[in-house]
Steps between C-alpha positions, in 0.01 A plus 500: 500500500306702246224554757746667736618729223143589409397575859819691577460746215169651610627540857817662371310733269259592781796576723657715227173689448477554876855635510438732205175623655670555835782693335249710306323585826826585680627717213163677471483567873858628518453711186185655651689584819804649330301664220262660747793670668723603210301475176143610561279537190740309275329334201774236468455390861123485449538281190735258676269481803198423280690224318623355829146521642365300206776242547430471873130461437543230239774309682428536872133559582298188576123473530525512880692827486267691267287673766789612726697621197206700366440650846867599526491649149190706583657623825816609318306670221284693748803588712689620196207711387466706816865589561467425869865558585529856369467658849823323601685753283445744787711279728770393253526680169419259216419204727128507425565533127731199513247287687225606259730411209564155647128436552423627149753264345379208714149575373628506139666163567182353651243630250577234236505235774157611624347530152624161381393339829154657466465372144603153615243513781223605262595227254498242781150611605377487142602137449211256496470284813494125448 
């Protein structure tokens, strides 16, 4: 009976970590969407997104996901840097600014994920091979 208790705990804790990581991702994504529309350039939103990005990186990203996550992070950072949606303001006033705000906040959310994933990848490559 003690073996069942010992094996059940790690599975339960892994499930809890997965749930927390999933919630952190959902909250960060929703906050980036809403913040990009109504609270652009808000330091509080940026701080929360960075903290959530660190949590997502530490709790959710596996070794198999490192390359796609880093690619997505780079794409968001580049997209945020060029302000690609600004011309849409000519069609609907403020629409381009809102889309740029969303992409900027998604990039803020993904920067810690990309950096931590990159550090993990470098550390994995630096380990001695048996």
